[in-house]
Every structure is written in structure tokens, then in C-alpha cells.
C-alpha distance (Angstrom), angle and dihedral (degrees) to the residues before:
residue distance angle dihedral
M1 . . .
R2 3.81 . .
A3 3.80 91.4 .
S4 3.81 91.4 51.3
L5 3.81 90.9 50.6
M6 3.81 91.4 49.3
A7 3.81 90.3 50.3
A8 3.81 93.1 47.9
S9 3.78 119.4 104.9
P10 3.83 118.9 -107.8
K11 3.81 90.4 -106.5
K12 3.80 92.3 53.7
L13 3.78 91.4 44.4
L14 3.82 90.4 51.8
A15 3.81 89.5 48.4
Y16 3.81 90.6 51.3
L17 3.79 90.9 49.7
I18 3.80 93.2 49.4
L19 3.80 93.2 46.4
G20 3.81 91.1 45.9
A21 3.80 92.0 50.1
W22 3.81 91.5 47.0
S23 3.81 91.7 48.5
G24 3.79 91.5 48.2
L25 3.81 91.5 50.0
S26 3.82 91.4 49.0
V27 3.80 92.7 50.3
F28 3.81 90.8 46.0
L29 3.81 92.3 52.8
V30 3.80 92.3 49.1
V31 3.80 91.9 48.9
W32 3.81 91.7 46.2
V33 3.82 92.5 51.8
I34 3.81 89.8 51.6
M35 3.81 90.7 48.0
A36 3.81 91.3 48.7
S37 3.80 90.9 50.7
L38 3.82 90.0 58.6
K39 3.82 95.8 54.5
N40 3.76 134.4 79.1
T41 3.80 120.8 -117.9
R42 3.80 94.3 -96.7
G43 3.79 92.9 48.9
L44 3.81 92.0 47.0
F45 3.80 95.4 53.6
G46 3.81 96.2 32.3
Q47 3.81 97.9 49.5
P48 3.82 106.8 10.8
W49 3.82 95.6 165.7
S50 3.79 100.4 44.4
L51 3.78 128.0 93.7
P52 3.82 115.4 -99.2
T53 3.79 108.0 -95.1
S54 3.80 94.4 -158.2
P55 3.82 111.5 16.0
V56 3.80 115.1 -131.1
F57 3.80 104.3 -145.3
E58 3.79 88.6 171.2
N59 3.80 87.2 83.5
Y60 3.79 89.0 69.7
V61 3.79 92.0 47.3
K62 3.81 91.2 52.3
A63 3.79 92.6 46.0
W64 3.80 92.5 46.9
V65 3.82 98.6 43.7
S66 3.81 111.4 16.1
N67 3.81 94.7 41.7
R68 3.83 92.3 40.8
F69 3.77 93.8 -120.9
E70 3.81 89.6 146.8
H71 3.82 88.1 63.1
Y72 3.81 93.3 44.8
F73 3.80 90.6 47.4
L74 3.80 91.4 53.7
N75 3.82 91.3 47.8
S76 3.80 92.0 50.9
F77 3.78 93.3 45.7
L78 3.80 93.8 49.5
V79 3.81 97.4 45.3
V80 3.81 95.3 42.2
S81 3.82 95.7 44.1
C82 3.80 93.7 47.1
S83 3.81 90.5 44.9
V84 3.81 92.5 52.8
V85 3.81 92.3 48.0
A86 3.82 92.1 48.2
L87 3.79 89.8 45.2
L88 3.81 92.2 55.6
L89 3.81 92.3 45.7
V90 3.80 89.5 57.0
A91 3.80 102.4 32.3
V92 3.81 101.7 45.6
P93 3.85 96.9 59.2
A94 3.81 91.2 38.9
A95 3.81 91.9 51.5
Y96 3.81 90.9 47.9
V97 3.80 91.8 52.4
L98 3.81 92.2 47.0
S99 3.80 90.3 48.9
R100 3.81 101.6 43.1
G101 3.79 104.4 18.5
Q102 3.78 121.4 102.6
F103 3.78 108.6 -152.4
K104 3.76 137.8 125.1
G105 3.77 114.5 -85.2
R106 3.82 95.8 21.7
K107 3.81 94.3 127.6
T108 3.79 91.3 43.4
L109 3.78 90.5 53.4
L110 3.81 91.3 48.3
N111 3.79 90.4 49.8
F112 3.79 88.4 50.9
F113 3.80 90.1 60.0
I114 3.80 90.6 45.7
F115 3.79 88.7 53.3
G116 3.81 89.1 51.4
M117 3.80 89.7 59.5
G118 3.80 89.9 62.6
V119 3.80 98.3 52.6
P120 3.85 110.0 110.2
I121 3.80 111.5 -121.3
P122 3.85 94.9 -132.4
L123 3.82 89.7 61.8
L124 3.81 88.2 63.4
F125 3.81 97.6 52.7
I126 3.82 98.5 92.0
P127 3.85 95.5 41.3
L128 3.81 90.3 47.6
V129 3.81 93.4 50.0
V130 3.81 91.9 47.4
L131 3.80 93.9 45.6
T132 3.81 96.6 46.0
T133 3.81 90.5 45.5
E134 3.81 91.7 52.4
L135 3.82 90.1 48.5
G136 3.80 92.1 47.3
I137 3.80 94.4 -122.4
V138 3.80 100.3 106.7
D139 3.81 114.0 124.1
T140 3.82 91.4 20.7
L141 3.78 131.8 112.0
V142 3.82 89.4 -129.7
G143 3.79 91.2 57.4
L144 3.78 91.3 45.6
G145 3.80 90.8 51.2
I146 3.81 92.4 50.1
V147 3.79 90.4 51.3
Y148 3.80 90.7 48.1
V149 3.80 90.6 53.7
S150 3.81 93.2 48.6
I151 3.82 93.0 47.1
A152 3.81 94.9 48.2
L153 3.82 96.0 40.7
P154 3.85 99.2 87.4
F155 3.80 94.2 52.1
T156 3.80 92.9 44.2
I157 3.80 94.7 49.2
Y158 3.79 92.0 46.3
V159 3.81 93.5 51.4
L160 3.79 94.8 43.6
Q161 3.79 91.0 47.6
G162 3.79 87.0 59.2
F163 3.81 90.9 51.5
F164 3.79 93.5 50.9
S165 3.81 90.7 46.3
S166 3.80 90.0 54.9
L167 3.81 92.6 57.1
P168 3.83 116.2 96.9
S169 3.79 113.0 -101.2
E170 3.83 90.8 -147.1
L171 3.81 90.4 77.5
E172 3.77 90.4 54.5
S173 3.80 91.8 48.0
A174 3.80 91.9 49.2
A175 3.80 91.4 52.1
I176 3.81 91.3 50.5
I177 3.82 90.4 50.4
D178 3.82 88.4 52.4
G179 3.79 88.7 58.1
C180 3.80 101.7 -99.7
S181 3.77 118.4 153.5
D182 3.79 121.8 -129.7
W183 3.79 90.6 -97.4
Q184 3.81 92.3 49.2
V185 3.80 91.3 49.4
F186 3.78 90.0 52.5
W187 3.81 97.3 42.4
H188 3.80 101.8 38.9
V189 3.82 103.2 29.3
M190 3.79 115.5 20.5
L191 3.80 101.4 32.7
P192 3.84 95.7 55.9
L193 3.80 89.6 49.2
A194 3.80 91.0 50.5
A195 3.82 93.3 48.9
P196 3.85 93.1 105.0
G197 3.79 89.5 54.3
A198 3.80 92.3 48.2
A199 3.79 90.3 49.0
T200 3.80 90.6 49.9
V201 3.80 95.8 52.4
A202 3.81 89.8 43.1
I203 3.81 90.8 56.4
L204 3.81 93.8 43.9
N205 3.79 92.7 48.7
F206 3.80 93.0 44.9
V207 3.81 91.3 54.2
A208 3.81 93.3 44.5
L209 3.82 94.8 47.6
W210 3.80 93.2 42.1
N211 3.81 89.8 58.7
E212 3.83 94.9 38.2
Y213 3.80 114.5 127.9
Q214 3.81 114.1 156.8
I215 3.80 100.0 63.2
S216 3.78 94.5 43.2
L217 3.81 90.0 48.9
V218 3.81 90.4 55.2
L219 3.81 98.4 42.5
I220 3.82 103.6 34.5
N221 3.80 121.7 69.1
S222 3.81 108.0 150.6
P223 3.83 117.9 83.5
E224 3.81 93.1 -132.4
N225 3.81 91.4 62.2
R226 3.79 97.8 46.8
T227 3.78 120.3 127.1
L228 3.80 124.9 -142.9
S229 3.79 93.9 -92.1
L230 3.80 90.4 53.9
G231 3.81 89.2 46.0
I232 3.80 89.9 56.9
Y233 3.81 90.0 48.4
S234 3.81 93.0 49.8
L235 3.80 89.9 49.1
I236 3.81 91.7 52.0
T237 3.82 90.4 47.5
S238 3.80 92.4 51.5
M239 3.81 90.7 48.9
Q240 3.81 90.6 59.0
Y241 3.80 89.4 67.2
S242 3.80 103.3 31.2
G243 3.80 102.2 38.1
G244 3.77 87.4 -117.5
N245 3.75 138.1 -153.6
W246 3.80 108.2 -76.5
P247 3.82 95.0 -173.7
G248 3.81 87.2 53.6
L249 3.79 89.2 52.9
F250 3.80 91.1 52.6
A251 3.80 88.7 48.2
G252 3.81 87.8 56.2
V253 3.80 90.8 48.7
T254 3.81 89.3 51.3
I255 3.80 90.4 52.0
V256 3.81 89.0 53.1
M257 3.82 91.3 50.0
V258 3.81 97.0 49.5
P259 3.85 99.4 82.1
T260 3.81 95.4 45.1
V261 3.80 93.6 45.3
A262 3.81 90.4 47.7
L263 3.81 91.0 50.3
Y264 3.79 91.1 51.4
I265 3.82 93.9 47.4
F266 3.80 96.1 49.0
L267 3.82 102.3 30.7
S268 3.82 105.4 29.2
E269 3.81 94.2 104.2
R270 3.79 92.6 51.3
M271 3.79 91.3 47.0
I272 3.81 93.1 50.0
S273 3.82 92.3 46.5
G274 3.79 89.8 49.1
I275 3.79 92.5 50.9
T276 3.82 90.2 48.1
M277 3.79 91.1 49.6
G278 3.79 91.8 51.5
G279 3.79 91.6 50.4
V280 3.82 94.7 55.9
K281 3.80 113.4 84.5
């Protein structure tokens, strides 16, 4: 490792140093939030950088029960999980057709999805509110899930199209020679090969939608439909007037981080291999 660093160019060495510093800062912030969540208010402000001498797990109980984080957690899990499943059901066949299909306007349609990736989310707030209100799904988890799918669809189709394009066409031709229909080629040959790509976009979309805040803030008003990000916001707002429990807030932040950190720990290798596979053409 030391020899490879010595042989690296100055630009690569600088990149390693920047990435290492950024990674160290990220890990430090996560550890500090967890430490802060295990202190009382006096310990947090009196000794903010020290380890908790006697951990206060009651902060998690209060955040989970008293602040209704168990309800917000369930809302987030349901809407994000269903959105990711629906997203894959729509995006995987569409990406396959855009990758392998030969029809007029295919490139134009693909460019349309690429253009959709560049639209700023705030520009969609008013149209989304008007549309969901007219459909009667504003301030509902169903409406929020539909919006999540529509927002994430361009990115997902674009990435999956790259995965399907990287697969060898000889396998598809061999299946057709064996008498497989177009659906059988897709279902039995191409889809299993593209499973790493589907898993990658599923993980990326789950993390992005789990931490999403702006759209849910615009579309969700009732407390019973709040997601975890809105629960954190409501807790911060209430603390402005009551003084609040800062360790309890950090306990809530830790609860929000748990699923994404767990996904990264257990599925990071698969995600990286999937991204690498999609980049090779």
C-alpha cells in the first residue's frame, strides 16, 4: 500500500488525501451524533466532545414513542419500499426496450428521460400540488409514493439502460435462435443478467427517497402521514419554542440514519460492482 502511494502521481495523491479527509470527517460526524444521542442535556453542552459516561438510552425511547417516530418510521418504510418496487416494475422493462428495441424515436425518448434528470425539483412544486389536489391524493402516502416514482423514473431508466446496453447481444441472439419469444428473452435471459444493475438502482433510490424532505414537506400536511424527515423537522420546530431535548433530537437523527448505514455496510460491495458493470460498455 505504501509503495503504491509513493508511486502515485501528485494529482492522485492529492485526490486520496481529499477523499480520506472527507471520509474521516463523515465518520466522525456520524460517531459524534451517536455519542450526543446517549448523553443528557447537561453532558452534551458541558462536554460535547467526550464519550458518554453513563449512556442515556431513554432518549431513544422518548424519540421512538413520545415523538411518534415509530409511526413516522413505518410511514417512511412503507412509502419508500412500495415506491422502489413500483419503480423497478416500470423502469426495468422500459430500460430494456430503450436499450434493445429498434424503433423510430428511441433516441429521442431516451433523451427525454435524460432531460428529466436535469429539471430542478422546486420547479415542480406548484404543478405537483395542483395535480395531486385535482386527483384527490394530496396529503396521502399513496400520492407521495406516486410522485416519488415519477421523480426517480428518469434516473432509474437511464442507469438501467446502460446496464442492458453493456450485456452481450450474442446471448439474446442465441435465445431467439432457440425459439424464445421477446418476453422469454427478457424474463429468462436478460433480466437475470441485469439483476446487479437493478439491485444498484434499488439501493440508490431507497437511500435517496428515505432521506427526501422537500417533496414530502410540500405534499404532506397531516401529522399521521408524516415521514421521518418531516418528523425531524417538526421536532426541531417544537424545540424552538420549548427549549427542547437536544439529545433526543440526535437520537431521532440516529434512527433516521440506521437503515441507510445498514444498507451501505451490507450491500456496498454489490452496489459498487453494479455501478462498475454499468460503466463498462
